[in-house]
MARDRENDREN-805940 format. One record per residue (C-alpha): residue in one letter; x negated, z negated, y negated. Coordinates in steps of 0.2 Angstrom, whole numbers, padded with zeros to 4 digits, always signed. Layout:
AXZY/...
//
This chain:
X-0398-0541-0539/X-0388-0527-0547/X-0382-0510-0542/X-0395-0498-0536/X-0391-0485-0549/X-0386-0496-0563/X-0401-0509-0564/X-0416-0501-0572/X-0432-0508-0580/X-0444-0496-0589/X-0462-0497-0585/X-0466-0505-0602/X-0470-0489-0609/X-0483-0485-0596/X-0486-0466-0594/X-0491-0456-0579/X-0510-0456-0578/X-0519-0441-0570/X-0536-0436-0567/X-0541-0424-0580/X-0545-0410-0568/X-0529-0412-0559/X-0516-0416-0572/X-0507-0399-0570/X-0505-0403-0551/X-0498-0421-0555/X-0486-0413-0567/X-0479-0402-0554/X-0475-0418-0543/X-0469-0430-0557/X-0457-0424-0570/X-0462-0427-0588/X-0457-0445-0594/X-0453-0451-0577/X-0455-0470-0575/X-0454-0482-0561/X-0438-0492-0562/X-0433-0508-0554/X-0419-0507-0541/X-0420-0525-0533/X-0429-0541-0539/X-0429-0559-0534/X-0439-0557-0518/X-0455-0566-0512/X-0465-0551-0506/X-0458-0534-0502/X-0464-0521-0490/X-0460-0507-0477/X-0447-0497-0486/X-0438-0484-0475/X-0424-0472-0479/X-0410-0470-0466/X-0403-0452-0463/X-0386-0458-0466/X-0390-0462-0484/X-0396-0480-0486/X-0413-0489-0489/X-0421-0504-0479/X-0436-0514-0485/X-0444-0530-0479/X-0445-0547-0488/X-0458-0554-0477/X-0459-0573-0483/X-0440-0574-0482/X-0440-0566-0465/X-0427-0553-0468/X-0424-0535-0469/X-0414-0530-0484/X-0402-0515-0485/X-0398-0506-0501/X-0383-0494-0501/X-0381-0479-0512/X-0368-0488-0522/X-0380-0502-0526/X-0373-0515-0513/X-0388-0526-0507/X-0386-0536-0491/X-0396-0543-0477/X-0398-0531-0463/X-0409-0542-0451/X-0412-0561-0453/X-0423-0569-0447/X-0433-0553-0445/X-0448-0559-0435/X-0459-0557-0451/X-0454-0538-0451/X-0467-0528-0461/X-0468-0509-0459/X-0452-0500-0455/X-0448-0481-0451/X-0432-0472-0445/X-0431-0457-0434/X-0419-0443-0437/X-0406-0451-0426/X-0406-0467-0436/X-0415-0478-0424/X-0426-0490-0433/X-0444-0494-0428/X-0452-0510-0435/X-0468-0520-0435/X-0463-0538-0433/X-0479-0547-0439/X-0474-0565-0436/X-0467-0561-0418/X-0483-0550-0416/X-0474-0535-0408/X-0467-0518-0412/X-0448-0515-0408/X-0435-0502-0408/X-0418-0506-0415/X-0405-0493-0409/X-0393-0485-0421/X-0378-0487-0410/X-0375-0506-0408/X-0392-0512-0415/X-0399-0516-0399/X-0417-0523-0401/X-0430-0518-0388/X-0448-0522-0387/X-0460-0507-0387/X-0476-0517-0387/X-0481-0535-0389/X-0498-0536-0379/X-0513-0525-0374/X-0524-0528-0360/X-0515-0543-0356/X-0518-0551-0373/X-0505-0553-0387/X-0506-0541-0402/X-0514-0548-0418/X-0500-0545-0430/X-0493-0527-0431/X-0492-0521-0448/X-0487-0503-0451/X-0482-0488-0441/X-0479-0469-0441/X-0469-0457-0429/X-0480-0443-0423/X-0467-0429-0420/X-0470-0429-0401/X-0459-0444-0397/X-0473-0457-0399/X-0479-0468-0413/X-0495-0475-0420/X-0496-0493-0427/X-0510-0504-0435/X-0514-0521-0429/X-0524-0531-0442/X-0522-0550-0445/X-0518-0558-0462/X-0513-0576-0467/X-0521-0593-0466/X-0525-0591-0447/X-0539-0578-0445/X-0539-0580-0426/X-0535-0564-0416/X-0532-0562-0398/X-0538-0544-0397/X-0557-0540-0398/X-0554-0529-0413/X-0541-0525-0427/X-0536-0508-0420/X-0524-0494-0421/X-0513-0490-0406/X-0502-0476-0400/X-0486-0479-0390/X-0481-0463-0380/X-0463-0458-0378/X-0462-0468-0362/X-0467-0484-0371/X-0485-0485-0364/X-0498-0491-0376/X-0516-0487-0379/X-0529-0491-0392/X-0535-0476-0401/X-0546-0483-0416/X-0557-0498-0414/X-0570-0496-0428/X-0561-0501-0444/X-0562-0518-0451/X-0544-0521-0455/X-0533-0505-0453/X-0517-0506-0463/X-0506-0492-0468/X-0504-0477-0457/X-0497-0459-0458/X-0496-0443-0447/X-0497-0427-0457/X-0481-0416-0458/X-0490-0403-0446/X-0494-0417-0434/X-0513-0413-0434/X-0520-0427-0444/X-0519-0446-0444/X-0522-0456-0460/X-0527-0474-0459/X-0529-0486-0474/X-0545-0498-0474/X-0541-0510-0488/X-0556-0521-0485/X-0567-0507-0492/X-0553-0498-0503/X-0555-0483-0491/X-0543-0470-0484/X-0549-0462-0467/X-0543-0446-0459/X-0543-0442-0440/X-0540-0426-0432/X-0526-0427-0418/X-0531-0416-0403/X-0516-0422-0393/X-0503-0436-0394/X-0513-0452-0394/X-0530-0443-0395/X-0540-0443-0411/X-0557-0438-0417/X-0571-0449-0424/X-0563-0450-0442/X-0568-0445-0459/X-0569-0455-0475/X-0559-0445-0488/X-0556-0457-0502/X-0562-0473-0509/X-0552-0481-0523/X-0560-0484-0540/X-0564-0503-0542/X-0558-0503-0561/X-0543-0491-0560/X-0537-0495-0543/X-0542-0512-0538/X-0539-0517-0520/X-0530-0506-0507/X-0524-0495-0500/X-0509-0503-0491/X-0494-0493-0486/X-0492-0475-0489/X-0480-0460-0490/X-0481-0441-0488/X-0472-0427-0498/X-0466-0411-0490/X-0483-0403-0494/X-0493-0416-0486/X-0499-0425-0502/X-0502-0443-0499/X-0495-0457-0510/X-0506-0472-0507/X-0503-0490-0514/X-0518-0497-0524/X-0516-0505-0541/X-0503-0492-0543/X-0498-0476-0533/X-0513-0465-0531/X-0508-0447-0527/X-0520-0437-0516/X-0521-0420-0508/X-0520-0419-0489/X-0540-0418-0490/X-0541-0434-0500/X-0544-0425-0517/X-0537-0436-0532/X-0522-0428-0540/X-0517-0443-0551/X-0510-0460-0553/X-0492-0467-0555/X-0491-0484-0563/X-0480-0497-0556/X-0475-0513-0566/X-0480-0524-0551/X-0494-0521-0539/X-0486-0510-0525/X-0488-0513-0506/X-0479-0498-0498/X-0468-0483-0502/X-0457-0470-0495/X-0446-0455-0500/X-0427-0455-0499/X-0412-0452-0510/X-0399-0439-0507/X-0411-0425-0511/X-0426-0433-0503/X-0435-0433-0520/X-0434-0452-0524/X-0450-0462-0521/X-0446-0480-0517/X-0459-0493-0520/X-0460-0510-0514/X-0471-0521-0526/X-0473-0539-0524/X-0456-0547-0529/X-0446-0531-0532/X-0441-0513-0526/X-0444-0499-0538/X-0439-0481-0538/X-0445-0465-0547/X-0438-0448-0546/X-0450-0434-0542/X-0450-0415-0542/X-0455-0414-0524/X-0446-0420-0508/X-0454-0431-0495/X-0460-0425-0478/X-0446-0421-0465/X-0439-0436-0455/X-0446-0435-0437/X-0434-0432-0423/X-0437-0447-0412/X-0448-0460-0406/X-0453-0469-0390/X-0442-0479-0378/X-0447-0495-0370/X-0457-0495-0354/X-0449-0501-0338/X-0459-0517-0340/X-0464-0524-0356/X-0472-0541-0359/X-0460-0554-0366/X-0471-0569-0371/X-0457-0579-0380/X-0438-0581-0379/X-0429-0570-0391/X-0425-0578-0408/X-0407-0578-0413/X-0404-0564-0426/X-0391-0559-0438/X-0390-0540-0437/X-0379-0530-0449/X-0371-0515-0443/X-0380-0498-0447/X-0362-0492-0451/X-0358-0507-0462/X-0345-0513-0450/X-0335-0496-0449/X-0325-0495-0433/X-0332-0483-0421/X-0322-0467-0419/X-0313-0464-0403/X-0318-0449-0393/X-0306-0435-0387/X-0308-0426-0371/X-0309-0407-0373/X-0309-0396-0358/X-0319-0379-0360/X-0318-0369-0345/X-0330-0378-0332/X-0337-0391-0344/X-0329-0406-0353/X-0334-0413-0370/X-0330-0430-0376/X-0330-0426-0394/X-0329-0439-0407/X-0313-0440-0416/X-0321-0435-0433/X-0326-0418-0426/X-0312-0406-0431/X-0309-0393-0418/X-0305-0376-0425/X-0299-0359-0418/X-0314-0349-0412/X-0320-0337-0426/X-0324-0323-0414/X-0322-0318-0396/X-0340-0324-0391/X-0335-0342-0395/X-0326-0352-0382/X-0324-0367-0394/X-0330-0373-0411/X-0330-0389-0421/X-0333-0394-0439/X-0343-0410-0441/X-0340-0419-0458/X-0355-0420-0470/X-0364-0437-0472/X-0368-0444-0489/X-0380-0433-0498/X-0376-0417-0489/X-0364-0404-0497/X-0359-0394-0482/X-0353-0399-0464/X-0361-0395-0448/X-0354-0384-0435/X-0354-0385-0416/X-0351-0369-0406/X-0349-0367-0388/X-0352-0351-0379/X-0355-0343-0362/X-0361-0326-0357/X-0360-0316-0341/X-0377-0316-0331/X-0383-0332-0341/X-0385-0323-0357/X-0403-0317-0353/X-0410-0333-0346/X-0416-0350-0351/X-0433-0346-0360/X-0427-0331-0370/X-0412-0341-0377/X-0423-0356-0382/X-0436-0344-0390/X-0421-0335-0399/X-0415-0352-0406/X-0433-0356-0412/X-0435-0339-0421/X-0419-0342-0431/X-0430-0354-0441/X-0444-0348-0452/X-0461-0352-0446/X-0468-0362-0461/X-0463-0380-0460/X-0453-0378-0444/X-0453-0392-0431/X-0448-0389-0413/X-0445-0401-0398/X-0438-0395-0382/X-0434-0407-0367/X-0426-0405-0350/X-0413-0417-0342/X-0399-0420-0330/X-0381-0426-0333/X-0366-0428-0322/X-0361-0410-0327/X-0377-0402-0322/X-0395-0399-0328/X-0398-0395-0347/X-0411-0389-0359/X-0411-0397-0376/X-0419-0390-0391/X-0421-0399-0408/X-0427-0388-0422/X-0428-0392-0441/X-0434-0383-0456/X-0428-0367-0465/X-0413-0359-0455/X-0410-0341-0456/X-0391-0342-0456/X-0381-0327-0452/X-0370-0318-0465/X-0355-0308-0459/X-0354-0300-0442/X-0369-0305-0430/X-0371-0286-0427/X-0375-0283-0445/X-0391-0294-0444/X-0389-0301-0461/X-0396-0318-0465/X-0399-0331-0479/X-0412-0344-0479/X-0406-0362-0479/X-0419-0375-0481/X-0417-0393-0475/X-0407-0388-0460/X-0407-0394-0442/X-0401-0387-0425/X-0397-0395-0409/X-0396-0382-0395/X-0391-0386-0377/X-0391-0374-0362/X-0380-0383-0349/X-0381-0376-0332/X-0366-0381-0321/X-0361-0377-0303/X-0347-0365-0300/X-0344-0363-0282/X-0360-0357-0274/X-0366-0350-0291/X-0371-0358-0307/X-0364-0355-0325/X-0374-0358-0341/X-0365-0364-0356/X-0373-0364-0373/X-0369-0378-0386/X-0377-0376-0403/X-0375-0389-0417/X-0381-0383-0434/X-0381-0388-0452/X-0389-0399-0465/X-0403-0410-0458/X-0395-0427-0461/X-0378-0422-0455/X-0385-0415-0439/X-0397-0430-0436/X-0383-0442-0439/X-0372-0433-0426/X-0386-0431-0413/X-0382-0446-0402/X-0363-0442-0402/X-0368-0424-0397/X-0378-0430-0382/X-0365-0442-0377/X-0351-0428-0378/X-0358-0420-0362/X-0366-0435-0354/X-0384-0433-0359/X-0397-0447-0360/X-0412-0445-0371/X-0422-0459-0363/X-0422-0449-0346/X-0427-0432-0353/X-0444-0425-0351/X-0454-0412-0361/X-0450-0394-0356/X-0463-0381-0353/X-0461-0364-0347/
//
């Protein structure tokens, strides 16, 4: 196995194939002459590629019961072995990993800090799951997963091969029970549609999502061509426009409505795919014995902010198997925190955060957070406080939301308590309207691919209360990577937060 960006294998002269009526559309997505190139080989059966916001890729090598890590410098290593037969994988923006462990028949969360493995689901209605296969975060703190059955033993414990939803508190419910063998699953970038692959019939189904964990009857939107596509689809990926990249005999590219855009050939039959790379425009494809990549002209859908936490009581049917889990940070020592007193609050800021003199009199403190791999600019944390509470909680939360353009914007607001007081936490991603010059001038510039974490921390001050405003803003990946350190800096706990409504 050679370096990620050094080892390449052209697709034996295969050209990008497109439907005649949609060739121009595919040309907008795939650069002329682009070909799938081999990144890693010598595996038994590859699946579940997932891109970490810190700049590395994981994929499953199922028969070898391992999750493989591929760094941007080409280093290849085992991330988790044995993996419990891990199949589908997905990261949230904080770097937490969610995995379907098919052999262990469960869905787990692997924390970005320390690699703690927690069971999210391993049974439903008191019976073991069949064999969790693929999963997708929904943007509301929950996830959908499919539970088919493959292999020599066709016996299943559940009455159906279904699709399930795990809500943010770790509670599971079955949401689809009418498919023969659901496999790949996606949630559209706007969170309004659920796509489910039905490989037994070469079909792709679309379900309208009316609320988290609630879907409609479903609509068949595409059936693969027996000659051109063969069996499938298996795993799938979405680009930023909501186009679907489904694995059949090659990669079949579809519009959000299921209209055929074109086909991308792959040297080996693919099983799954995902977007990644420094600019998010690399499509990584797991195909039988290898991992391939192809550079596209379009980026993948934004990384979802967070997923569910384990319920207070989760069934544990078996003793935990010993595992060897590599560090997310590749064994880099954790930076020590430094205590910073800012009027009535205290921040335990990671040592890598550089405190700078406030840029203006409205700021009590500011910090520069170094960029992660792939981002060109650092992020900035600003701490402020205003007389009279700055106009109230809701107006400030709304102001932060409006600093991002409406199209493609994702917003999540929660409420929690920490030792310093109650707090309101907003996470917003999309195109940020960054101020240029003095705030009073009202000049801004649009910065796509941004993320902001805003906190209103209300602390007791004698018989009164004082509101402090903490706002961390910058490139999406850098802010996402700093999110857990940011929460920890003022004592917050994401697992105990609740959705906030006015």
